[in-house]
TINU-698999 format. One record per atom (N, C-alpha, C): residue in three letters; chain; atom name; y, z, x. Coordinates in nm, 4 decimals, decimal comma. Layout:
residues N
{"ALA"; "A"; "CA"; {Y; Z; X}};
...
end
This chain:
residues 120
{"MET"; "A"; "N"; {1,8585; 2,1686; -5,3220}};
{"MET"; "A"; "CA"; {1,9465; 2,2562; -5,2259}};
{"MET"; "A"; "C"; {1,8249; 2,2511; -5,1330}};
{"PRO"; "A"; "N"; {1,7772; 2,2383; -5,0085}};
{"PRO"; "A"; "CA"; {1,6796; 2,3066; -4,9362}};
{"PRO"; "A"; "C"; {1,6780; 2,4728; -4,9020}};
{"THR"; "A"; "N"; {1,5537; 2,5380; -4,9075}};
{"THR"; "A"; "CA"; {1,5195; 2,6389; -4,9225}};
{"THR"; "A"; "C"; {1,4904; 2,6746; -4,7403}};
{"THR"; "A"; "N"; {1,4993; 2,7440; -4,6806}};
{"THR"; "A"; "CA"; {1,4239; 2,8298; -4,5632}};
{"THR"; "A"; "C"; {1,3366; 2,9220; -4,5898}};
{"GLN"; "A"; "N"; {1,2681; 2,8878; -4,4404}};
{"GLN"; "A"; "CA"; {1,1385; 3,0078; -4,4705}};
{"GLN"; "A"; "C"; {1,2483; 3,1108; -4,3950}};
{"ASN"; "A"; "N"; {1,1874; 3,2494; -4,4306}};
{"ASN"; "A"; "CA"; {1,2252; 3,3985; -4,4415}};
{"ASN"; "A"; "C"; {1,1967; 3,4258; -4,2281}};
{"PRO"; "A"; "N"; {1,3078; 3,4590; -4,1784}};
{"PRO"; "A"; "CA"; {1,2251; 3,4714; -4,0509}};
{"PRO"; "A"; "C"; {1,0736; 3,5928; -4,0155}};
{"ILE"; "A"; "N"; {0,9954; 3,5226; -3,9272}};
{"ILE"; "A"; "CA"; {0,9305; 3,6250; -3,8599}};
{"ILE"; "A"; "C"; {0,9606; 3,7690; -3,8781}};
{"PRO"; "A"; "N"; {0,8904; 3,8749; -3,9080}};
{"PRO"; "A"; "CA"; {0,9258; 3,9671; -3,8970}};
{"PRO"; "A"; "C"; {0,9151; 4,0656; -3,7604}};
{"GLN"; "A"; "N"; {0,9569; 4,1447; -3,6605}};
{"GLN"; "A"; "CA"; {0,9379; 4,1761; -3,5570}};
{"GLN"; "A"; "C"; {0,9003; 4,3264; -3,5452}};
{"SER"; "A"; "N"; {0,8487; 4,3975; -3,4738}};
{"SER"; "A"; "CA"; {0,7872; 4,5212; -3,4900}};
{"SER"; "A"; "C"; {0,8364; 4,5528; -3,3362}};
{"THR"; "A"; "N"; {0,8619; 4,6614; -3,3597}};
{"THR"; "A"; "CA"; {0,9015; 4,7320; -3,2116}};
{"THR"; "A"; "C"; {0,7917; 4,8836; -3,1529}};
{"GLU"; "A"; "N"; {0,6773; 4,8476; -3,2412}};
{"GLU"; "A"; "CA"; {0,6011; 4,9117; -3,2471}};
{"GLU"; "A"; "C"; {0,4903; 4,8645; -3,1153}};
{"THR"; "A"; "N"; {0,3965; 4,9684; -3,0012}};
{"THR"; "A"; "CA"; {0,3676; 4,8816; -2,9378}};
{"THR"; "A"; "C"; {0,2100; 4,8703; -2,9910}};
{"LEU"; "A"; "N"; {0,1344; 4,8417; -2,9068}};
{"LEU"; "A"; "CA"; {-0,0058; 4,7739; -2,9228}};
{"LEU"; "A"; "C"; {-0,1002; 4,9184; -2,9465}};
{"VAL"; "A"; "N"; {-0,0354; 4,9658; -2,8917}};
{"VAL"; "A"; "CA"; {-0,1166; 5,0959; -2,9059}};
{"VAL"; "A"; "C"; {-0,1029; 5,1746; -2,9847}};
{"GLU"; "A"; "N"; {0,0331; 5,1447; -3,0559}};
{"GLU"; "A"; "CA"; {0,0593; 5,2609; -3,1806}};
{"GLU"; "A"; "C"; {0,0028; 5,1425; -3,2973}};
{"VAL"; "A"; "N"; {0,0074; 5,0353; -3,2990}};
{"VAL"; "A"; "CA"; {-0,0431; 4,9669; -3,3940}};
{"VAL"; "A"; "C"; {-0,1849; 4,9888; -3,4046}};
{"LEU"; "A"; "N"; {-0,2065; 4,9475; -3,3089}};
{"LEU"; "A"; "CA"; {-0,4469; 5,0024; -3,2775}};
{"LEU"; "A"; "C"; {-0,4889; 5,1491; -3,3563}};
{"ALA"; "A"; "N"; {-0,3593; 5,2505; -3,3224}};
{"ALA"; "A"; "CA"; {-0,4137; 5,3705; -3,3631}};
{"ALA"; "A"; "C"; {-0,3863; 5,4039; -3,5368}};
{"LYS"; "A"; "N"; {-0,2951; 5,3122; -3,5943}};
{"LYS"; "A"; "CA"; {-0,3377; 5,2788; -3,7066}};
{"LYS"; "A"; "C"; {-0,4220; 5,2336; -3,7773}};
{"LEU"; "A"; "N"; {-0,5315; 5,1775; -3,7148}};
{"LEU"; "A"; "CA"; {-0,6476; 5,0701; -3,7818}};
{"LEU"; "A"; "C"; {-0,7725; 5,2185; -3,8075}};
{"PRO"; "A"; "N"; {-0,7814; 5,1749; -3,8875}};
{"PRO"; "A"; "CA"; {-0,9183; 5,2789; -3,9564}};
{"PRO"; "A"; "C"; {-1,0431; 5,2939; -3,8379}};
{"LYS"; "A"; "N"; {-1,0672; 5,3964; -3,8966}};
{"LYS"; "A"; "CA"; {-1,2071; 5,4334; -3,7774}};
{"LYS"; "A"; "C"; {-1,2951; 5,3908; -3,8421}};
{"VAL"; "A"; "N"; {-1,3767; 5,3313; -3,7363}};
{"VAL"; "A"; "CA"; {-1,5352; 5,2265; -3,8261}};
{"VAL"; "A"; "C"; {-1,6487; 5,3358; -3,7547}};
{"GLU"; "A"; "N"; {-1,7360; 5,3590; -3,8566}};
{"GLU"; "A"; "CA"; {-1,8468; 5,4509; -3,7534}};
{"GLU"; "A"; "C"; {-1,9444; 5,2850; -3,6951}};
{"ALA"; "A"; "N"; {-2,0266; 5,3609; -3,5985}};
{"ALA"; "A"; "CA"; {-2,1034; 5,3158; -3,5197}};
{"ALA"; "A"; "C"; {-2,2400; 5,2460; -3,6172}};
{"SER"; "A"; "N"; {-2,2532; 5,1182; -3,5439}};
{"SER"; "A"; "CA"; {-2,3952; 5,0739; -3,6514}};
{"SER"; "A"; "C"; {-2,5064; 5,1577; -3,6358}};
{"PRO"; "A"; "N"; {-2,5843; 5,1154; -3,7432}};
{"PRO"; "A"; "CA"; {-2,6597; 5,2407; -3,7595}};
{"PRO"; "A"; "C"; {-2,7934; 5,2257; -3,6436}};
{"LYS"; "A"; "N"; {-2,8334; 5,3484; -3,6163}};
{"LYS"; "A"; "CA"; {-2,9560; 5,3786; -3,5392}};
{"LYS"; "A"; "C"; {-3,0327; 5,2370; -3,5108}};
{"ASP"; "A"; "N"; {-3,1025; 5,1855; -3,6519}};
{"ASP"; "A"; "CA"; {-3,1692; 5,0830; -3,6108}};
{"ASP"; "A"; "C"; {-3,1493; 4,9327; -3,5646}};
{"VAL"; "A"; "N"; {-3,0406; 4,9451; -3,5703}};
{"VAL"; "A"; "CA"; {-2,9635; 4,7985; -3,5410}};
{"VAL"; "A"; "C"; {-2,9288; 4,8066; -3,3948}};
{"LEU"; "A"; "N"; {-2,8877; 4,9461; -3,3298}};
{"LEU"; "A"; "CA"; {-2,8860; 4,9448; -3,2072}};
{"LEU"; "A"; "C"; {-2,9811; 4,9369; -3,1061}};
{"GLU"; "A"; "N"; {-3,1205; 4,9625; -3,1907}};
{"GLU"; "A"; "CA"; {-3,2564; 4,9630; -3,1265}};
{"GLU"; "A"; "C"; {-3,3238; 4,7959; -3,1129}};
{"LEU"; "A"; "N"; {-3,2076; 4,7053; -3,1699}};
{"LEU"; "A"; "CA"; {-3,2680; 4,5665; -3,1551}};
{"LEU"; "A"; "C"; {-3,2621; 4,4980; -2,9968}};
{"LYS"; "A"; "N"; {-3,3589; 4,4541; -2,9723}};
{"LYS"; "A"; "CA"; {-3,3633; 4,3953; -2,8515}};
{"LYS"; "A"; "C"; {-3,3528; 4,2327; -2,8902}};
{"PRO"; "A"; "N"; {-3,2679; 4,1231; -2,7849}};
{"PRO"; "A"; "CA"; {-3,2234; 4,1695; -2,6597}};
{"PRO"; "A"; "C"; {-3,0852; 4,2804; -2,7236}};
{"ASN"; "A"; "N"; {-3,0308; 4,3188; -2,7022}};
{"ASN"; "A"; "CA"; {-2,9165; 4,3816; -2,7300}};
{"ASN"; "A"; "C"; {-2,7768; 4,3658; -2,6066}};
{"THR"; "A"; "N"; {-2,8443; 4,3025; -2,5109}};
{"THR"; "A"; "CA"; {-2,7237; 4,2957; -2,4432}};
{"THR"; "A"; "C"; {-2,6571; 4,1238; -2,3906}};
{"ALA"; "A"; "N"; {-2,5869; 4,0728; -2,3419}};
{"ALA"; "A"; "CA"; {-2,5638; 3,9537; -2,2996}};
{"ALA"; "A"; "C"; {-2,6745; 3,9089; -2,1732}};
{"ALA"; "A"; "N"; {-2,6853; 3,9572; -2,1165}};
{"ALA"; "A"; "CA"; {-2,7744; 3,9377; -2,0002}};
{"ALA"; "A"; "C"; {-2,9215; 3,9289; -2,0294}};
{"ASP"; "A"; "N"; {-2,9983; 4,0238; -2,0946}};
{"ASP"; "A"; "CA"; {-3,1089; 3,9916; -2,1875}};
{"ASP"; "A"; "C"; {-3,1219; 3,8558; -2,2707}};
{"ALA"; "A"; "N"; {-3,0067; 3,8420; -2,3470}};
{"ALA"; "A"; "CA"; {-2,9455; 3,7463; -2,4358}};
{"ALA"; "A"; "C"; {-2,9861; 3,6290; -2,4178}};
{"THR"; "A"; "N"; {-2,9200; 3,6369; -2,2944}};
{"THR"; "A"; "CA"; {-2,9078; 3,4541; -2,2205}};
{"THR"; "A"; "C"; {-3,0457; 3,4177; -2,0987}};
{"THR"; "A"; "N"; {-3,1295; 3,5020; -2,1069}};
{"THR"; "A"; "CA"; {-3,2589; 3,5026; -1,9803}};
{"THR"; "A"; "C"; {-3,3407; 3,4662; -2,0533}};
{"GLY"; "A"; "N"; {-3,4748; 3,4100; -1,9866}};
{"GLY"; "A"; "CA"; {-3,5882; 3,4321; -2,0680}};
{"GLY"; "A"; "C"; {-3,7031; 3,2843; -1,9853}};
{"PRO"; "A"; "N"; {-3,7959; 3,2532; -2,1033}};
{"PRO"; "A"; "CA"; {-3,8652; 3,1504; -2,0291}};
{"PRO"; "A"; "C"; {-3,7684; 3,0038; -2,0396}};
{"ASP"; "A"; "N"; {-3,6841; 2,9736; -2,1239}};
{"ASP"; "A"; "CA"; {-3,6430; 2,8375; -2,1460}};
{"ASP"; "A"; "C"; {-3,4998; 2,8583; -2,0459}};
{"LYS"; "A"; "N"; {-3,5080; 2,7463; -1,9927}};
{"LYS"; "A"; "CA"; {-3,3547; 2,7609; -1,9032}};
{"LYS"; "A"; "C"; {-3,2354; 2,7171; -2,0035}};
{"GLN"; "A"; "N"; {-3,1151; 2,7909; -1,9686}};
{"GLN"; "A"; "CA"; {-3,0069; 2,7551; -2,0020}};
{"GLN"; "A"; "C"; {-2,9448; 2,6131; -1,9904}};
{"ILE"; "A"; "N"; {-2,9166; 2,5520; -2,0895}};
{"ILE"; "A"; "CA"; {-2,8742; 2,3864; -2,0792}};
{"ILE"; "A"; "C"; {-2,6984; 2,3863; -2,0838}};
{"SER"; "A"; "N"; {-2,6475; 2,3142; -1,9920}};
{"SER"; "A"; "CA"; {-2,5035; 2,3147; -1,9953}};
{"SER"; "A"; "C"; {-2,4215; 2,2569; -2,0937}};
{"GLN"; "A"; "N"; {-2,3553; 2,3032; -2,1268}};
{"GLN"; "A"; "CA"; {-2,2529; 2,2386; -2,2254}};
{"GLN"; "A"; "C"; {-2,1924; 2,1324; -2,1673}};
{"THR"; "A"; "N"; {-2,1882; 2,1153; -2,0716}};
{"THR"; "A"; "CA"; {-2,1481; 1,9757; -2,0167}};
{"THR"; "A"; "C"; {-2,2481; 1,8671; -1,9428}};
{"ALA"; "A"; "N"; {-2,3387; 1,9020; -1,9681}};
{"ALA"; "A"; "CA"; {-2,4508; 1,8217; -1,9465}};
{"ALA"; "A"; "C"; {-2,5103; 1,7244; -2,0469}};
{"TYR"; "A"; "N"; {-2,5181; 1,5952; -1,9943}};
{"TYR"; "A"; "CA"; {-2,5198; 1,4664; -2,0628}};
{"TYR"; "A"; "C"; {-2,6292; 1,3651; -2,0183}};
{"VAL"; "A"; "N"; {-2,6817; 1,3170; -2,0896}};
{"VAL"; "A"; "CA"; {-2,8520; 1,2143; -2,0625}};
{"VAL"; "A"; "C"; {-2,7743; 1,0467; -2,1186}};
{"SER"; "A"; "N"; {-2,8035; 0,9497; -2,0095}};
{"SER"; "A"; "CA"; {-2,8157; 0,8254; -2,0818}};
{"SER"; "A"; "C"; {-2,9571; 0,7684; -2,1770}};
{"TRP"; "A"; "N"; {-2,9547; 0,7125; -2,2598}};
{"TRP"; "A"; "CA"; {-3,0073; 0,6805; -2,3671}};
{"TRP"; "A"; "C"; {-3,0774; 0,5705; -2,3471}};
{"THR"; "A"; "N"; {-3,1385; 0,4803; -2,3473}};
{"THR"; "A"; "CA"; {-3,2149; 0,3415; -2,4393}};
{"THR"; "A"; "C"; {-3,2577; 0,3440; -2,5412}};
{"LYS"; "A"; "N"; {-3,2222; 0,2945; -2,6526}};
{"LYS"; "A"; "CA"; {-3,2706; 0,2962; -2,7992}};
{"LYS"; "A"; "C"; {-3,4058; 0,1663; -2,7765}};
{"PRO"; "A"; "N"; {-3,4728; 0,2006; -2,8381}};
{"PRO"; "A"; "CA"; {-3,5879; 0,0997; -2,8882}};
{"PRO"; "A"; "C"; {-3,5204; -0,0432; -2,9067}};
{"ASP"; "A"; "N"; {-3,3966; -0,1398; -2,9472}};
{"ASP"; "A"; "CA"; {-3,3646; -0,2482; -2,9370}};
{"ASP"; "A"; "C"; {-3,2896; -0,2721; -2,8521}};
{"GLY"; "A"; "N"; {-3,2738; -0,1681; -2,7274}};
{"GLY"; "A"; "CA"; {-3,2133; -0,2397; -2,5943}};
{"GLY"; "A"; "C"; {-3,0945; -0,1799; -2,5878}};
{"GLY"; "A"; "N"; {-3,0217; -0,0936; -2,6582}};
{"GLY"; "A"; "CA"; {-2,8709; -0,0563; -2,6412}};
{"GLY"; "A"; "C"; {-2,8625; 0,1002; -2,5740}};
{"THR"; "A"; "N"; {-2,7332; 0,1162; -2,5278}};
{"THR"; "A"; "CA"; {-2,7481; 0,1982; -2,4675}};
{"THR"; "A"; "C"; {-2,6496; 0,3116; -2,5026}};
{"PHE"; "A"; "N"; {-2,6704; 0,4839; -2,4973}};
{"PHE"; "A"; "CA"; {-2,5622; 0,5359; -2,5024}};
{"PHE"; "A"; "C"; {-2,6111; 0,6764; -2,3901}};
{"ILE"; "A"; "N"; {-2,4660; 0,7793; -2,4210}};
{"ILE"; "A"; "CA"; {-2,4935; 0,9013; -2,3593}};
{"ILE"; "A"; "C"; {-2,4735; 1,0480; -2,4951}};
{"ALA"; "A"; "N"; {-2,5727; 1,1331; -2,4660}};
{"ALA"; "A"; "CA"; {-2,6000; 1,2395; -2,5508}};
{"ALA"; "A"; "C"; {-2,5868; 1,3625; -2,4643}};
{"PRO"; "A"; "N"; {-2,5441; 1,4752; -2,5621}};
{"PRO"; "A"; "CA"; {-2,5680; 1,5931; -2,5058}};
{"PRO"; "A"; "C"; {-2,7230; 1,6180; -2,4084}};
{"LEU"; "A"; "N"; {-2,7410; 1,7000; -2,3556}};
{"LEU"; "A"; "CA"; {-2,9126; 1,7089; -2,2456}};
{"LEU"; "A"; "C"; {-2,9930; 1,8211; -2,4085}};
{"ALA"; "A"; "N"; {-2,8766; 1,9066; -2,4590}};
{"ALA"; "A"; "CA"; {-2,9590; 1,9946; -2,5571}};
{"ALA"; "A"; "C"; {-3,0308; 1,9300; -2,6738}};
{"ASN"; "A"; "N"; {-3,0127; 1,8053; -2,6726}};
{"ASN"; "A"; "CA"; {-3,0504; 1,7246; -2,8003}};
{"ASN"; "A"; "C"; {-3,1513; 1,6151; -2,7592}};
{"SER"; "A"; "N"; {-3,2149; 1,6430; -2,6027}};
{"SER"; "A"; "CA"; {-3,3196; 1,5657; -2,5813}};
{"SER"; "A"; "C"; {-3,3982; 1,5365; -2,6616}};
{"GLU"; "A"; "N"; {-3,4743; 1,6688; -2,7147}};
{"GLU"; "A"; "CA"; {-3,5937; 1,6699; -2,7543}};
{"GLU"; "A"; "C"; {-3,5580; 1,5706; -2,9079}};
{"THR"; "A"; "N"; {-3,5043; 1,5471; -2,9619}};
{"THR"; "A"; "CA"; {-3,4587; 1,5032; -3,0943}};
{"THR"; "A"; "C"; {-3,4835; 1,3069; -3,0904}};
{"TYR"; "A"; "N"; {-3,4458; 1,2904; -2,9406}};
{"TYR"; "A"; "CA"; {-3,4015; 1,1311; -2,9436}};
{"TYR"; "A"; "C"; {-3,5508; 1,1018; -2,8373}};
{"GLU"; "A"; "N"; {-3,6543; 1,1860; -2,8082}};
{"GLU"; "A"; "CA"; {-3,7926; 1,1543; -2,7690}};
{"GLU"; "A"; "C"; {-3,8753; 1,1235; -2,8331}};
{"ARG"; "A"; "N"; {-3,8369; 1,2746; -2,9502}};
{"ARG"; "A"; "CA"; {-3,9071; 1,2035; -3,0417}};
{"ARG"; "A"; "C"; {-3,9279; 1,1051; -3,1578}};
{"LYS"; "A"; "N"; {-3,7546; 1,0526; -3,1200}};
{"LYS"; "A"; "CA"; {-3,7648; 0,9178; -3,2394}};
{"LYS"; "A"; "C"; {-3,7937; 0,7833; -3,1324}};
{"GLY"; "A"; "N"; {-3,8352; 0,8216; -3,0062}};
{"GLY"; "A"; "CA"; {-3,8872; 0,6771; -2,9107}};
{"GLY"; "A"; "C"; {-3,7812; 0,6517; -2,8389}};
{"PHE"; "A"; "N"; {-3,6823; 0,7108; -2,7924}};
{"PHE"; "A"; "CA"; {-3,5810; 0,6556; -2,7364}};
{"PHE"; "A"; "C"; {-3,6023; 0,6547; -2,5758}};
{"SER"; "A"; "N"; {-3,5592; 0,5763; -2,5114}};
{"SER"; "A"; "CA"; {-3,6324; 0,6652; -2,3278}};
{"SER"; "A"; "C"; {-3,5151; 0,7277; -2,2419}};
{"LYS"; "A"; "N"; {-3,5500; 0,8257; -2,1618}};
{"LYS"; "A"; "CA"; {-3,4577; 0,8810; -2,1263}};
{"LYS"; "A"; "C"; {-3,3689; 0,8195; -2,0086}};
{"GLY"; "A"; "N"; {-3,2834; 0,8274; -2,0002}};
{"GLY"; "A"; "CA"; {-3,2261; 0,8227; -1,8319}};
{"GLY"; "A"; "C"; {-3,1622; 0,9272; -1,7759}};
{"ALA"; "A"; "N"; {-3,1136; 0,8652; -1,6601}};
{"ALA"; "A"; "CA"; {-3,0224; 0,9737; -1,5483}};
{"ALA"; "A"; "C"; {-2,9494; 1,1201; -1,6405}};
{"GLU"; "A"; "N"; {-2,9568; 1,2162; -1,6069}};
{"GLU"; "A"; "CA"; {-2,8754; 1,3437; -1,6551}};
{"GLU"; "A"; "C"; {-2,7126; 1,3252; -1,5265}};
{"GLN"; "A"; "N"; {-2,6465; 1,3530; -1,6324}};
{"GLN"; "A"; "CA"; {-2,4986; 1,3527; -1,5573}};
{"GLN"; "A"; "C"; {-2,4037; 1,4736; -1,6115}};
{"ASP"; "A"; "N"; {-2,3262; 1,5464; -1,5578}};
{"ASP"; "A"; "CA"; {-2,2295; 1,6472; -1,5809}};
{"ASP"; "A"; "C"; {-2,1123; 1,5643; -1,6213}};
{"ILE"; "A"; "N"; {-2,0655; 1,6217; -1,7293}};
{"ILE"; "A"; "CA"; {-1,9251; 1,5398; -1,7633}};
{"ILE"; "A"; "C"; {-1,8272; 1,6599; -1,8263}};
{"PRO"; "A"; "N"; {-1,7976; 1,7139; -1,7620}};
{"PRO"; "A"; "CA"; {-1,6957; 1,8280; -1,7965}};
{"PRO"; "A"; "C"; {-1,6074; 1,8028; -1,8905}};
{"ASP"; "A"; "N"; {-1,5462; 1,6458; -1,9084}};
{"ASP"; "A"; "CA"; {-1,4178; 1,6456; -1,9611}};
{"ASP"; "A"; "C"; {-1,4722; 1,5058; -2,0905}};
{"LEU"; "A"; "N"; {-1,5383; 1,5246; -2,2064}};
{"LEU"; "A"; "CA"; {-1,6061; 1,3925; -2,2551}};
{"LEU"; "A"; "C"; {-1,4897; 1,2794; -2,2933}};
{"VAL"; "A"; "N"; {-1,3588; 1,3397; -2,3246}};
{"VAL"; "A"; "CA"; {-1,2814; 1,2899; -2,3985}};
{"VAL"; "A"; "C"; {-1,1987; 1,1947; -2,2511}};
{"ALA"; "A"; "N"; {-1,1561; 1,2453; -2,1220}};
{"ALA"; "A"; "CA"; {-1,1783; 1,1976; -2,0203}};
{"ALA"; "A"; "C"; {-1,2825; 1,0656; -1,9857}};
{"TYR"; "A"; "N"; {-1,3595; 1,1214; -1,9632}};
{"TYR"; "A"; "CA"; {-1,4715; 1,0169; -1,9412}};
{"TYR"; "A"; "C"; {-1,4876; 0,8987; -2,0581}};
{"ASN"; "A"; "N"; {-1,4772; 0,9316; -2,1742}};
{"ASN"; "A"; "CA"; {-1,4762; 0,8031; -2,2820}};
{"ASN"; "A"; "C"; {-1,3280; 0,7233; -2,2724}};
{"ALA"; "A"; "N"; {-1,2328; 0,7466; -2,2168}};
{"ALA"; "A"; "CA"; {-1,0935; 0,7172; -2,1603}};
{"ALA"; "A"; "C"; {-1,1755; 0,5844; -2,0619}};
{"GLU"; "A"; "N"; {-1,2103; 0,6644; -1,9434}};
{"GLU"; "A"; "CA"; {-1,2690; 0,5980; -1,8603}};
{"GLU"; "A"; "C"; {-1,3463; 0,4674; -1,8585}};
{"GLN"; "A"; "N"; {-1,4499; 0,4898; -1,9376}};
{"GLN"; "A"; "CA"; {-1,5302; 0,4053; -2,0237}};
{"GLN"; "A"; "C"; {-1,4398; 0,2928; -2,0667}};
{"GLY"; "A"; "N"; {-1,3619; 0,2860; -2,1416}};
{"GLY"; "A"; "CA"; {-1,3131; 0,2501; -2,2515}};
{"GLY"; "A"; "C"; {-1,1858; 0,0812; -2,1301}};
{"LYS"; "A"; "N"; {-1,1776; 0,2005; -2,0347}};
{"LYS"; "A"; "CA"; {-1,1010; 0,0891; -1,9137}};
{"LYS"; "A"; "C"; {-1,2341; -0,0152; -1,8465}};
{"LYS"; "A"; "N"; {-1,3158; 0,0101; -1,8316}};
{"LYS"; "A"; "CA"; {-1,4215; -0,0825; -1,7629}};
{"LYS"; "A"; "C"; {-1,4604; -0,2519; -1,8453}};
{"GLU"; "A"; "N"; {-1,4853; -0,3286; -1,8066}};
{"GLU"; "A"; "CA"; {-1,4993; -0,4543; -1,8686}};
{"GLU"; "A"; "C"; {-1,6172; -0,4433; -1,9501}};
{"PRO"; "A"; "N"; {-1,6163; -0,5053; -2,0885}};
{"PRO"; "A"; "CA"; {-1,7394; -0,4807; -2,1504}};
{"PRO"; "A"; "C"; {-1,8515; -0,5566; -2,1165}};
{"ALA"; "A"; "N"; {-1,9618; -0,5199; -2,1089}};
{"ALA"; "A"; "CA"; {-2,0661; -0,5865; -2,0841}};
{"ALA"; "A"; "C"; {-2,1632; -0,7284; -2,1597}};
{"LYS"; "A"; "N"; {-2,1984; -0,8158; -2,0676}};
{"LYS"; "A"; "CA"; {-2,1467; -0,9442; -2,1482}};
{"LYS"; "A"; "C"; {-2,3002; -0,9506; -2,2422}};
{"ALA"; "A"; "N"; {-2,2975; -0,9760; -2,3887}};
{"ALA"; "A"; "CA"; {-2,4625; -1,0128; -2,4544}};
{"ALA"; "A"; "C"; {-2,5133; -1,1105; -2,4167}};
{"ASP"; "A"; "N"; {-2,6298; -1,0583; -2,4497}};
{"ASP"; "A"; "CA"; {-2,7127; -1,2015; -2,4499}};
{"ASP"; "A"; "C"; {-2,6817; -1,3108; -2,4782}};
{"GLU"; "A"; "N"; {-2,7085; -1,4756; -2,4105}};
{"GLU"; "A"; "CA"; {-2,6725; -1,5704; -2,5040}};
{"GLU"; "A"; "C"; {-2,7950; -1,5070; -2,6182}};
{"PRO"; "A"; "N"; {-2,7699; -1,6007; -2,7316}};
{"PRO"; "A"; "CA"; {-2,8453; -1,5435; -2,8722}};
{"PRO"; "A"; "C"; {-2,9745; -1,7213; -2,8495}};
{"LYS"; "A"; "N"; {-3,0853; -1,6342; -2,9068}};
{"LYS"; "A"; "CA"; {-3,1779; -1,7357; -2,8989}};
{"LYS"; "A"; "C"; {-3,1837; -1,9112; -2,9992}};
{"PRO"; "A"; "N"; {-3,2020; -2,0341; -2,9816}};
{"PRO"; "A"; "CA"; {-3,1927; -2,0957; -3,0926}};
{"PRO"; "A"; "C"; {-3,2923; -2,0902; -3,2210}};
{"ALA"; "A"; "N"; {-3,2576; -2,0549; -3,3166}};
{"ALA"; "A"; "CA"; {-3,3519; -2,0639; -3,4443}};
{"ALA"; "A"; "C"; {-3,5057; -2,1469; -3,4265}};
{"ALA"; "A"; "N"; {-3,6331; -2,1055; -3,4409}};
{"ALA"; "A"; "CA"; {-3,7064; -2,2316; -3,4235}};
{"ALA"; "A"; "C"; {-3,6737; -2,3510; -3,5763}};
{"LYS"; "A"; "N"; {-3,7142; -2,4337; -3,4919}};
{"LYS"; "A"; "CA"; {-3,7057; -2,4996; -3,6655}};
{"LYS"; "A"; "C"; {-3,7986; -2,4861; -3,7308}};
{"ALA"; "A"; "N"; {-3,8063; -2,5102; -3,9036}};
{"ALA"; "A"; "CA"; {-3,8994; -2,5300; -3,9682}};
{"ALA"; "A"; "C"; {-3,9606; -2,6826; -4,0143}};
{"LYS"; "A"; "N"; {-4,0814; -2,7274; -3,9692}};
{"LYS"; "A"; "CA"; {-4,1803; -2,8347; -3,9651}};
{"LYS"; "A"; "C"; {-4,1471; -2,8582; -4,1470}};
{"VAL"; "A"; "N"; {-4,1170; -2,9244; -4,1511}};
{"VAL"; "A"; "CA"; {-4,1462; -3,0369; -4,2714}};
{"VAL"; "A"; "C"; {-4,2776; -3,1471; -4,2659}};
{"THR"; "A"; "N"; {-4,3383; -3,0997; -4,4144}};
{"THR"; "A"; "CA"; {-4,4048; -3,1970; -4,4273}};
{"THR"; "A"; "C"; {-4,4911; -3,2701; -4,4965}};
end
């Protein structure tokens, strides 16, 4: 015989009443409050430019292949010897990949014939 879940309990309390029941918590210790930066504005400004989460870069691998990767990963790819291409803003990566999938695939170069071994 199948069993069913118990119904989700519903409360008639308001949010204010529920929050009033929560235990009171002391403020952080003074030494923690004195840590810098201690505001969002201070934490997101500085000598380094903030990198957009939707910024991508086209890369060319040493073997000639291409791909895109987040701009935040640029230092890694440059260190590996990849060539940096154009930057682009891609707010919806899933839609971008779906659009790329609809395009005609790039034609591969014809393979070069292998050199014949000399028989002596």
